[in-house]
PAZAPA-4460 file (N, C-alpha, C; in steps of 0.05 Angstrom, whole numbers, plus 32768, in hexadecimal, padded with zeros to 4 digits):
% residues 265
    n_x    n_y    n_z   ca_x   ca_y   ca_z    c_x    c_y    c_z   seq   type   mol
   7E04   7D50   7BED   7E16   7D4A   7BD9   7E05   7D33   7BC6     1      M     A
   7E0D   7D32   7BAF   7E01   7D1F   7B9D   7E08   7D03   7BA3     2      P     A
   7DF1   7CF0   7BA2   7DF6   7CD4   7BAB   7DF9   7CD0   7BCA     3      G     A
   7DF1   7CE3   7BD9   7DF0   7CE0   7BF5   7E0C   7CE1   7C00     4      G     A
   7E21   7CE8   7BF2   7E3F   7CE6   7BFD   7E40   7CFB   7C0F     5      M     A
   7E4F   7CF5   7C27   7E58   7D09   7C3B   7E72   7D14   7C39     6      I     A
   7E73   7D2E   7C3D   7E8E   7D3C   7C36   7E9F   7D34   7C52     7      E     A
   7EB8   7D2C   7C4E   7EC8   7D28   7C62   7EDA   7D3B   7C65     8      I     A
   7EE0   7D48   7C7A   7EF2   7D60   7C7F   7F0D   7D54   7C78     9      S     A
   7F1E   7D65   7C6D   7F3E   7D5E   7C6B   7F4B   7D5C   7C88    10      H     A
   7F59   7D44   7C89   7F69   7D43   7CA5   7F7A   7D59   7CAE    11      P     A
   7F82   7D67   7C9F   7F92   7D81   7CA5   7F81   7D93   7CB4    12      L     A
   7F65   7D95   7CA9   7F55   7DA7   7CB5   7F4B   7D9C   7CD1    13      A     A
   7F4B   7D82   7CD5   7F45   7D79   7CEE   7F5C   7D7E   7D04    14      L     A
   7F71   7D7D   7CF9   7F8F   7D7F   7D09   7F93   7D9B   7D16    15      M     A
   7F89   7DB1   7D03   7F8D   7DCC   7D09   7F87   7DD1   7D25    16      R     A
   7F6B   7DCC   7D2D   7F68   7DD5   7D4E   7F7B   7DC7   7D61    17      P     A
   7F83   7DAE   7D5A   7F94   7DA2   7D6D   7FB0   7DAB   7D6E    18      L     A
   7FBA   7DB5   7D57   7FD2   7DC3   7D57   7FD2   7DDD   7D65    19      W     A
   7FBA   7DED   7D61   7FB7   7E04   7D70   7FB6   7E03   7D90    20      R     A
   7FA7   7DEC   7D97   7FA7   7DE6   7DB3   7FC3   7DDE   7DBF    21      I     A
   7FD2   7DCE   7DB1   7FED   7DC9   7DB8   7FFE   7DE0   7DBC    22      V     A
   7FFD   7DF3   7DA3   800C   7E08   7DA5   8007   7E1F   7DBD    23      L     A
   7FEC   7E1E   7DC3   7FE2   7E2D   7DD7   7FED   7E25   7DF5    24      I     A
   7FEB   7E0A   7DF7   7FF6   7DFD   7E0F   8014   7E02   7E12    25      C     A
   8021   7DFD   7DFC   803F   7E00   7DFD   8046   7E1C   7E02    26      L     A
   803C   7E30   7DFA   803F   7E4E   7DFF   8035   7E57   7E1B    27      L     A
   801F   7E49   7E27   8019   7E4F   7E43   802F   7E42   7E55    28      A     A
   8034   7E2A   7E4F   804D   7E1D   7E60   8066   7E2D   7E5D    29      A     A
   806B   7E36   7E45   8086   7E4B   7E42   8085   7E61   7E52    30      L     A
   806A   7E6D   7E53   8067   7E8A   7E5C   806A   7E82   7E7F    31      L     A
   805D   7E6C   7E8A   805E   7E66   7EA3   807E   7E62   7EAC    32      L     A
   808C   7E56   7E9B   80A5   7E51   7EA3   80B6   7E67   7EA2    33      R     A
   80B2   7E79   7E8F   80C1   7E93   7E8F   80BB   7EA5   7EA6    34      M     A
   80A1   7EA6   7EAD   8099   7EB4   7EC7   80A7   7EA9   7EE0    35      V     A
   80A9   7E90   7EE2   80B5   7E84   7EFA   80D2   7E8A   7EFA    36      R     A
   80DF   7E87   7EE2   80FE   7E90   7EDF   8104   7EAB   7EE7    37      R     A
   80F3   7EBE   7EDA   80F4   7EDB   7EE0   80EF   7EE2   7EFE    38      L     A
   80DB   7ED5   7F0C   80D9   7EDA   7F26   80EF   7ECD   7F37    39      L     A
   80FB   7EB9   7F2F   8111   7EAD   7F3D   812A   7EBD   7F3B    40      I     A
   812D   7ECB   7F26   8147   7ED9   7F1F   8141   7EF6   7F30    41      A     A
   8129   7F00   7F2D   8122   7F1A   7F39   8126   7F14   7F56    42      F     A
   811C   7EFE   7F65   8121   7EF9   7F81   813E   7EF5   7F89    43      G     A
   8152   7EE9   7F76   8167   7EE9   7F7D   817A   7EFE   7F7D    44      Q     A
   8170   7F10   7F69   817D   7F2C   7F68   8177   7F3F   7F7F    45      R     A
   815E   7F3D   7F86   8153   7F51   7F9A   815D   7F48   7FB5    46      V     A
   815F   7F2D   7FB8   816B   7F1E   7FD3   8184   7F2D   7FDD    47      S     A
   8192   7F30   7FCB   81B0   7F3B   7FD1   81B1   7F56   7FDD    48      T     A
   8198   7F66   7FD8   8199   7F80   7FE3   8188   7F85   7FFC    49      R     A
   817D   7F6E   8005   816D   7F6D   801A   817D   7F6D   8034    50      L     A
   8170   7F7A   804A   817E   7F7E   8063   817D   7F66   8077    51      D     A
   8167   7F5B   8077   8162   7F46   8089   814D   7F2E   8082    52      G     A
   814A   7F1D   8095   8138   7F06   808F   811A   7F0E   808A    53      H     A
   8112   7F23   8095   80F9   7F2D   8095   80F2   7F33   8078    54      H     A
   8105   7F42   806E   8103   7F4B   8052   8100   7F33   8040    55      D     A
   8113   7F20   8045   8112   7F04   8030   80F9   7EF6   8031    56      G     A
   80EC   7EF7   804C   80D4   7EE7   804A   80BD   7EFA   803D    57      R     A
   80C0   7F15   803E   80AD   7F23   8032   80B1   7F22   8014    58      R     A
   80C9   7F22   800A   80CB   7F21   7FEE   80C3   7F03   7FE5    59      L     A
   80C7   7EEF   7FF4   80C0   7ED5   7FEB   809F   7ED4   7FE9    60      E     A
   8093   7EDF   7FFD   8074   7EE1   7FFE   8068   7EEE   7FE4    61      T     A
   8072   7F01   7FDC   806D   7F14   7FC6   806F   7F08   7FAC    62      L     A
   8089   7EF9   7FA9   808E   7EE9   7F93   8078   7ED3   7F8F    63      I     A
   8074   7EC5   7FA6   805C   7EAE   7FA3   8044   7EBD   7F9B    64      N     A
   803B   7ED5   7FA2   801C   7EDF   7F9B   8023   7EE7   7F7C    65      V     A
   8036   7EF3   7F72   803A   7EF9   7F57   8039   7EE1   7F48    66      V     A
   8047   7EC8   7F4C   8048   7EB1   7F3E   802B   7EA8   7F3C    67      R     A
   801E   7EA7   7F54   8000   7E9D   7F51   7FF1   7EAD   7F3F    68      Y     A
   7FEF   7EC4   7F41   7FE2   7ED6   7F34   7FE8   7ED1   7F11    69      T     A
   8002   7ED0   7F0B   8008   7ECE   7EF2   7FFF   7EB3   7EE7    70      A     A
   8002   7E9F   7EF9   7FFA   7E83   7EEF   7FDA   7E84   7EEC    71      T     A
   7FCC   7E8D   7EFB   7FAD   7E90   7EF7   7FA7   7EA1   7EDB    72      V     A
   7FB7   7EB4   7EDB   7FAF   7EC4   7EC2   7FB8   7EB8   7EA9    73      A     A
   7FCC   7EA8   7EA6   7FD7   7E9D   7E8E   7FC8   7E84   7E88    74      I     A
   7FC0   7E74   7E9E   7FAE   7E5E   7E9B   7F95   7E65   7E90    75      V     A
   7F87   7E7A   7E9A   7F6D   7E84   7E93   7F6E   7E8C   7E75    76      S     A
   7F80   7E9B   7E6D   7F82   7EA3   7E4E   7F86   7E8D   7E41    77      V     A
   7F98   7E7A   7E45   7F9C   7E62   7E34   7F83   7E50   7E33    78      A     A
   7F74   7E4D   7E4C   7F5A   7E3F   7E46   7F43   7E4B   7E33    79      G     A
   7F40   7E68   7E38   7F32   7E75   7E21   7F3A   7E70   7E06    80      M     A
   7F56   7E70   7E02   7F62   7E6A   7DE5   7F5C   7E50   7DDD    81      L     A
   7F5C   7E3D   7DEE   7F55   7E1E   7DE8   7F39   7E1E   7DE2    82      V     A
   7F29   7E28   7DF0   7F0D   7E29   7DEA   7F05   7E32   7DCD    83      L     A
   7F14   7E46   7DC7   7F0F   7E55   7DAD   7F18   7E47   7D97    84      G     A
   7F30   7E37   7D9C   7F3D   7E25   7D86   7F28   7E0C   7D84    85      A     A
   7F1C   7E05   7D98   7F06   7DF2   7D94   7EEE   7DFB   7D84    86      L     A
   7EE9   7E12   7D82   7ED2   7E1B   7D73   7EBB   7E23   7D88    87      G     A
   7EC1   7E25   7D9F   7EAE   7E2F   7DB4   7EAF   7E4E   7DBA    88      I     A
   7E9B   7E58   7DB6   7E9A   7E76   7DB5   7E9A   7E7F   7DD4    89      T     A
   7EB1   7E8C   7DDB   7EB5   7E93   7DF8   7EA7   7EAD   7E01    90      I     A
   7E9B   7EBC   7DEC   7E8F   7ED3   7DF2   7E77   7ED2   7E09    91      A     A
   7E65   7EC1   7E01   7E4F   7EB9   7E16   7E5B   7EB5   7E31    92      P     A
   7E73   7EA1   7E2F   7E7B   7E99   7E4C   7E86   7EB1   7E5C    93      L     A
   7E96   7EC1   7E4B   7E9E   7EDF   7E5B   7E87   7EEE   7E64    94      L     A
   7E74   7EF0   7E52   7E5A   7EFD   7E5F   7E53   7EF2   7E77    95      A     A
   7E4F   7ED3   7E77   7E43   7EC9   7E8E   7E58   7ECB   7EA8    96      T     A
   7E74   7ECB   7EA4   7E87   7ECB   7EB7   7E81   7EE9   7EC3    97      A     A
   7E7C   7EFE   7EB2   7E78   7F16   7EB8   7E64   7F1B   7ECD    98      G     A
   7E4E   7F0E   7EC4   7E35   7F13   7ED7   7E37   7F03   7EF1    99      V     A
   7E44   7EE9   7EEE   7E4A   7EDA   7F07   7E5F   7EEB   7F17   100      A     A
   7E72   7EF8   7F0C   7E85   7F05   7F1D   7E78   7F17   7F2E   101      G     A
   7E64   7F2B   7F21   7E58   7F40   7F2D   7E48   7F33   7F46   102      I     A
   7E3B   7F1B   7F42   7E2B   7F10   7F55   7E3C   7F04   7F6F   103      A     A
   7E54   7EFA   7F65   7E67   7EF0   7F79   7E75   7F04   7F8B   104      I     A
   7E78   7F1C   7F79   7E88   7F31   7F86   7E75   7F3B   7F9C   105      G     A
   7E5D   7F3F   7F9A   7E4C   7F49   7FB0   7E4F   7F37   7FC8   106      F     A
   7E4F   7F1C   7FC5   7E52   7F09   7FDB   7E6F   7F07   7FE4   107      G     A
   7E81   7F11   7FD9   7E9E   7F0A   7FE1   7EAC   7F23   7FE5   108      A     A
   7E9E   7F38   7FEF   7EAB   7F52   7FF5   7EBF   7F4D   800A   109      Q     A
   7EBA   7F3F   801E   7ECC   7F3C   8036   7EE8   7F2E   802B   110      S     A
   7EE3   7F1A   8018   7EFB   7F0C   800D   7F0B   7F1E   7FFE   111      L     A
   7EFF   7F2F   7FEB   7F0F   7F3F   7FDC   7F20   7F53   7FEE   112      V     A
   7F11   7F5C   8002   7F1D   7F6F   8018   7F35   7F5F   8024   113      K     A
   7F32   7F47   802D   7F47   7F37   8038   7F60   7F37   8025   114      D     A
   7F5B   7F35   800C   7F6F   7F34   7FF6   7F7E   7F47   7FF5   115      F     A
   7F72   7F5F   7FF2   7F7D   7F7B   7FEE   7F8B   7F83   8007   116      F     A
   7F81   7F7F   8020   7F8F   7F86   8038   7FA4   7F75   803C   117      T     A
   7FA5   7F5B   8036   7FBE   7F4C   803A   7FD3   7F54   8022   118      G     A
   7FCB   7F5C   800E   7FDF   7F66   7FFB   7FEC   7F7B   8002   119      L     A
   7FDC   7F90   8010   7FED   7FA7   8019   7FF9   7FA2   8032   120      F     A
   7FF6   7F92   8042   8000   7F87   8059   801D   7F7F   8050   121      L     A
   801D   7F6F   803B   8037   7F66   8031   8049   7F7A   8024   122      L     A
   803C   7F8B   8012   8048   7F9E   8003   8055   7FB5   8017   123      L     A
   8047   7FB9   802C   8052   7FCE   8040   8062   7FC3   8054   124      E     A
   8065   7FA7   8055   8076   7F9A   8069   806C   7FA0   8083   125      N     A
   8055   7F9E   8088   8048   7FA5   80A6   804B   7F8D   80B5   126      Q     A
   804A   7F74   80AA   804D   7F5D   80B8   805C   7F4C   80A8   127      V     A
   806C   7F39   80B9   807F   7F24   80AF   807C   7F0D   80C1   128      S     A
   8081   7EF2   80B9   8081   7EDC   80C6   8096   7EDE   80DD   129      E     A
   8090   7ED7   80FA   80A0   7ED6   810D   8099   7EF4   811D   130      G     A
   808E   7F02   8111   8089   7F1E   8122   8076   7F17   8139   131      D     A
   807D   7F28   814C   8067   7F2A   8165   8056   7F42   8160   132      N     A
   803D   7F3D   815B   8029   7F52   8156   800F   7F51   8167   133      I     A
   8003   7F68   8166   7FE8   7F67   816E   7FD2   7F6E   8156   134      E     A
   7FBF   7F60   814F   7FAE   7F65   813A   7F91   7F5B   8141   135      A     A
   7F80   7F6C   8140   7F5F   7F63   813E   7F5C   7F58   815C   136      A     A
   7F6B   7F66   816F   7F67   7F5C   818C   7F77   7F44   8193   137      G     A
   7F88   7F37   8184   7F97   7F23   818A   7FB5   7F29   8188   138      K     A
   7FC2   7F1A   8199   7FE0   7F1F   819E   7FEE   7F06   8197   139      N     A
   8005   7F05   818E   8014   7EEB   818C   802C   7EF0   8175   140      G     A
   8036   7ED6   816D   804A   7ED6   8157   803C   7ECD   813F   141      I     A
   8045   7EDC   8128   803A   7ED4   810F   8048   7EBE   8105   142      V     A
   8038   7EA9   80FE   8041   7E90   80F2   803F   7E8D   80D4   143      E     A
   802A   7E9F   80C9   8026   7E9D   80AD   8018   7EB7   80A1   144      Q     A
   801D   7EC2   808E   8010   7ED7   8082   800A   7ED1   8066   145      V     A
   7FF0   7ED2   8060   7FE6   7ED0   8044   7FD2   7EE6   803B   146      T     A
   7FCA   7EE2   8023   7FB6   7EFB   801A   7F9B   7EF7   8027   147      L     A
   7F98   7EE2   8034   7F7E   7ED9   803E   7F7D   7EDF   805D   148      R     A
   7F91   7ED9   8067   7F91   7EDB   8088   7FB2   7EDD   8092   149      H     A
   7FB0   7EE1   80AC   7FC7   7EE0   80BB   7FC6   7ECA   80D4   150      I     A
   7FD7   7EB8   80D5   7FD4   7EA5   80E9   7FE6   7EA9   8100   151      R     A
   7FDB   7EAD   8117   7FE7   7EB8   812F   7FE6   7EA5   8147   152      L     A
   7FFF   7EA2   8156   7FFD   7E90   816C   8005   7E9D   8182   153      R     A
   7FF1   7E9D   8195   7FF5   7EAD   81AE   8007   7E9E   81C3   154      D     A
   8009   7EAA   81DC   801D   7EA2   81F0   8014   7E87   81FB   155      Y     A
   7FFA   7E80   81FE   7FF5   7E67   8208   7FEE   7E52   81F0   156      D     A
   7FF8   7E58   81DA   7FF9   7E47   81C2   7FE0   7E44   81B2   157      G     A
   7FCE   7E54   81B9   7FB4   7E53   81A7   7FBC   7E61   818C   158      S     A
   7FB2   7E57   8179   7FB3   7E61   815C   7F9D   7E71   8154   159      V     A
   7FA2   7E8A   8149   7F88   7E9A   8141   7F8F   7E9E   8122   160      H     A
   7F76   7E9C   8111   7F77   7EA0   80F4   7F68   7EBD   80F4   161      F     A
   7F79   7ECF   80EE   7F6A   7EEA   80EA   7F69   7EF4   80CA   162      I     A
   7F4F   7EF5   80C6   7F4C   7EFE   80A7   7F58   7F1A   80A4   163      P     A
   7F63   7F20   808E   7F70   7F37   8088   7F5D   7F50   808C   164      N     A
   7F42   7F4A   8082   7F2B   7F5F   8083   7F26   7F69   809E   165      S     A
   7F2D   7F5B   80B2   7F29   7F64   80CD   7F40   7F73   80D9   166      L     A
   7F55   7F75   80CE   7F6C   7F84   80D9   7F69   7F9F   80D0   167      I     A
   7F66   7FB2   80E8   7F66   7FCF   80E0   7F81   7FDC   80E9   168      N     A
   7F8C   7FD1   8102   7FA5   7FDC   8107   7FB6   7FC5   8111   169      V     A
   7FCF   7FC3   8109   7FE4   7FB1   8111   7FF9   7FC0   8124   170      V     A
   7FFA   7FB2   813A   800F   7FBD   814B   8026   7FA7   814C   171      T     A
   803E   7FAF   813F   8053   7F9D   813C   806B   7FA0   8150   172      N     A
   8070   7F91   8160   8082   7F8E   8177   80A1   7F83   8170   173      R     A
   80A2   7F7F   8153   80BC   7F72   814E   80CC   7F83   8139   174      S     A
   80CB   7F9B   8138   80D7   7FAB   8121   80EA   7FBF   812D   175      R     A
   8104   7FBB   8128   8119   7FCC   8132   8122   7FC7   814B   176      G     A
   8111   7FCD   8161   8117   7FCE   8177   80FC   7FD1   818A   177      Y     A
   8100   7FC9   81A4   80E6   7FCE   81BA   80F3   7FD7   81D4   178      T     A
   80E2   7FE0   81E4   80EA   7FE6   81FE   80DF   7FD4   8214   179      Y     A
   80F1   7FCC   8227   80EB   7FBD   823E   80E0   7FD1   8252   180      A     A
   80C7   7FD2   8259   80BD   7FE6   8268   80BA   7FDD   8287   181      V     A
   80C5   7FE4   8298   80C4   7FDA   82B6   80B6   7FEE   82C6   182      I     A
   809E   7FE6   82D3   8095   7FF5   82EA   8098   7FE8   8306   183      D     A
   80A9   7FF7   8313   80B5   7FEB   8330   80A7   7FF9   8343   184      L     A
   8094   7FEC   8357   808C   7FF9   836F   8098   7FF1   8389   185      T     A
   809E   8004   8395   80AD   8003   83B0   809F   8012   83C8   186      V     A
   80A6   800F   83DD   8099   801E   83F4   80A0   803D   83EF   187      A     A
   808E   804E   83F7   8095   806A   83F6   80AB   8073   8404   188      R     A
   80B3   8063   841A   80C8   806D   8428   80E1   8069   841F   189      S     A
   80E0   8056   840B   80FE   804D   83F7   8108   8067   83EE   190      H     A
   8123   8067   83F0   8134   807E   83E8   8134   807C   83C8   191      D     A
   812D   8092   83BF   8128   8091   83A1   8144   808E   8393   192      F     A
   815C   809F   839D   8173   809B   8393   817E   8083   8395   193      A     A
   817E   8077   83AC   8188   8058   83AC   817A   8044   8397   194      S     A
   8160   8049   8392   814E   8037   8381   8159   803D   8364   195      L     A
   815F   8056   835A   8168   8058   8342   8187   804B   833E   196      V     A
   8194   804E   8353   81B1   8041   8353   81A8   8026   8350   197      G     A
   8198   8016   835E   8193   7FFB   835C   8187   7FF4   833D   198      A     A
   8179   8007   8335   8170   7FFE   8315   8188   8000   8303   199      L     A
   819C   8013   8306   81B1   8011   82F7   81C5   7FFD   82F9   200      R     A
   81C5   7FF4   8313   81D7   7FDF   8315   81CE   7FC4   830C   201      A     A
   81B1   7FC1   8310   81A4   7FAA   8301   81AA   7FAC   82E4   202      A     A
   81A8   7FC3   82D5   81AE   7FC4   82B6   81C7   7FBD   82B2   203      D     A
   81DA   7FC4   82C3   81F8   7FBC   82BD   81FB   7F9F   82BD   204      Q     A
   81EC   7F8E   82D1   81ED   7F73   82D5   81E0   7F68   82BB   205      E     A
   81D1   7F71   82B0   81C6   7F67   8296   81D8   7F6A   827F   206      L     A
   81E4   7F80   827E   81F7   7F84   8269   8210   7F70   826B   207      R     A
   8214   7F66   8281   822C   7F54   8285   8224   7F38   8282   208      H     A
   8209   7F32   827D   81FF   7F17   827B   8201   7F0E   825C   209      D     A
   8213   7EFA   8257   8218   7EF5   823F   81FB   7EEF   822E   210      P     A
   81ED   7EE2   8239   81D1   7EDB   8229   81BF   7EF8   8225   211      A     A
   81BF   7F09   8238   81B1   7F24   8236   81BC   7F3A   8226   212      L     A
   81D5   7F3E   8229   81E4   7F53   821E   81DD   7F5B   8206   213      A     A
   81E0   7F44   81F1   81D8   7F47   81D2   81BD   7F53   81D0   214      P     A
   81A9   7F50   81E2   818F   7F59   81DE   818B   7F75   81E5   215      L     A
   819E   7F82   81F3   819D   7F9A   81FF   81A6   7FB1   81EC   216      I     A
   8199   7FC4   81E2   81A2   7FD3   81CE   81A5   7FF4   81D9   217      L     A
   819C   7FFB   81F0   819F   8014   81FD   81A2   8013   8218   218      G     A
   81A5   802E   8223   81AC   802E   823D   8190   8032   824D   219      E     A
   8191   802B   8267   817B   802C   8279   816E   8048   8278   220      L     A
   8157   804C   8271   814A   8067   8277   8137   8069   828E   221      D     A
   813D   8074   82A4   812B   8077   82BA   8117   8090   82B7   222      V     A
   8100   808C   82B2   80EE   80A2   82AD   80E7   80AF   82C7   223      A     A
   80E6   80A1   82DE   80E0   80AD   82F6   80C7   80A0   8305   224      G     A
   80BC   80B1   8316   80A1   80A5   8326   808A   80A5   8316   225      I     A
   8080   808F   830E   806A   808D   8301   804D   808C   8310   226      E     A
   804F   8084   832A   8035   8086   8339   803E   8088   8355   227      K     A
   802F   809A   8362   8034   80A1   8380   801D   809A   838F   228      L     A
   8020   8084   83A2   8009   807E   83B4   800F   8080   83CC   229      E     A
   7FFC   807B   83E1   7FFF   8083   83F9   8016   8073   8406   230      E     A
   801B   805B   83FE   802F   804B   840C   8043   8042   83FB   231      A     A
   8044   8049   83DE   8055   8040   83CC   805C   8053   83B7   232      S     A
   806E   804F   83AA   8076   805F   838F   807B   804A   8379   233      I     A
   8073   8051   8360   807B   803E   8348   808B   8052   8336   234      T     A
   80A5   8046   8333   80BB   8051   8323   80B8   8041   8309   235      V     A
   80B9   804E   82F2   80BD   8044   82D5   80D5   804B   82C8   236      R     A
   80DD   8037   82BC   80F5   8035   82AC   80F2   8023   8294   237      C     A
   8108   8025   8285   8105   8016   826A   8122   8013   825E   238      R     A
   8122   7FFB   8252   813D   7FF3   8245   813A   7FEE   8226   239      I     A
   8147   7FFA   8215   8145   7FF5   81F7   814F   7FD7   81F1   240      K     A
   8141   7FC8   81E7   8147   7FAD   81E0   8144   7FA3   81C4   241      V     A
   814D   7F8D   81BD   8148   7F80   81A0   8127   7F78   819F   242      A     A
   8121   7F7B   8186   8101   7F72   8183   80F9   7F59   818D   243      P     A
   80E4   7F5C   819B   80D4   7F45   81AA   80E1   7F39   81C1   244      A     A
   80F5   7F49   81CA   8106   7F43   81E3   8100   7F4F   81F9   245      Q     A
   80EC   7F5D   81F9   80E6   7F70   8214   80DD   7F64   822A   246      Q     A
   80CF   7F4B   8227   80C4   7F3B   823D   80DA   7F2C   824D   247      W     A
   80EE   7F20   823B   8102   7F14   8248   8113   7F25   8257   248      R     A
   811B   7F3C   8249   812E   7F4F   8258   8122   7F5B   8273   249      V     A
   8106   7F5F   826E   80F6   7F68   8288   80F5   7F53   829D   250      R     A
   80F2   7F3A   8297   80F1   7F29   82AD   810E   7F25   82B9   251      R     A
   8121   7F26   82AB   813E   7F27   82B4   8146   7F3C   82C5   252      A     A
   813C   7F51   82BD   8141   7F6D   82CE   8133   7F6C   82E7   253      F     A
   811B   7F61   82EB   8109   7F5E   8303   8118   7F4A   8315   254      L     A
   8122   7F37   8308   812F   7F25   831B   8148   7F2F   8329   255      Q     A
   8156   7F3D   8317   816C   7F4B   8325   8166   7F61   8336   256      H     A
   8151   7F70   8335   8147   7F83   834A   813B   7F76   8362   257      M     A
   8132   7F5C   8362   8125   7F51   837A   8136   7F50   8390   258      Q     A
   8150   7F4C   838B   8163   7F48   83A0   8174   7F62   83A8   259      D     A
   816D   7F7A   839A   8174   7F92   839C   8169   7FA3   83AB   260      R     A
   814D   7FA1   83AF   813C   7FB2   83BB   8133   7FA4   83D4   261      I     A
   8130   7FB3   83EB   8127   7FA6   8408   810D   7FA7   8409   262      G     A
   8100   7F96   841C   80E6   7F95   8421   80D9   7FAF   8422   263      P     A
   80BA   7FB0   8421   80AE   7FC8   8424   80B1   7FD0   843F   264      P     A
   80B4   7FEE   8445   80B6   7FFA   8462   809C   7FF7   846E   265      A     A
***
């Protein structure tokens, strides 16, 4: 300009980016609040139709996953809009992020597989906290299920962290019912009919036990002779019981049978 004068921008022009940033942040906060309220309302509405505690925990986990995903998406979009309001071109950043994403993707395939496997474990309700399962060669009680791993505590108290990508088959012993399977070995000379009578008598004693009766869901099923040896026979039977209670019922059943069968002949 003439005389070396410097043009000063109008104060309103300087305030426009600031107002845009404030507006973007307010809209992002409003969206986050709406998402949280919608998820809370959805959870309360669906929880009234659930059958049990396992379904409630599954719903809570899924809601947390959706909330986290929505938060990351809204914050990311708001951040890009703020950069645009400041006059920073985001196209090169997006291109760089795309190239970096491809490079990271090749190095994080197992992590991506963990997340997808964990998502389907939750959606299909294969595993819930508190279940007794076998997965990736480990047995125990599930303490935590995430999109990244399953935390499992075995009988001796050891804790196993199993990445979801390593889980090919899940054996769940805590759904609906289980069977307490008992293999009883006695002398070959033992009368089979009297042995079956002793088995059924022990079953009736369990049903009259106030602590064990609620755990028993079906009648004793005597399959018959499972193994025939030179000096002994093995008889197999089973009792339908509540989930994850088969070991407790089996031990109690064997204790009742101890006094009912004589010593080997």
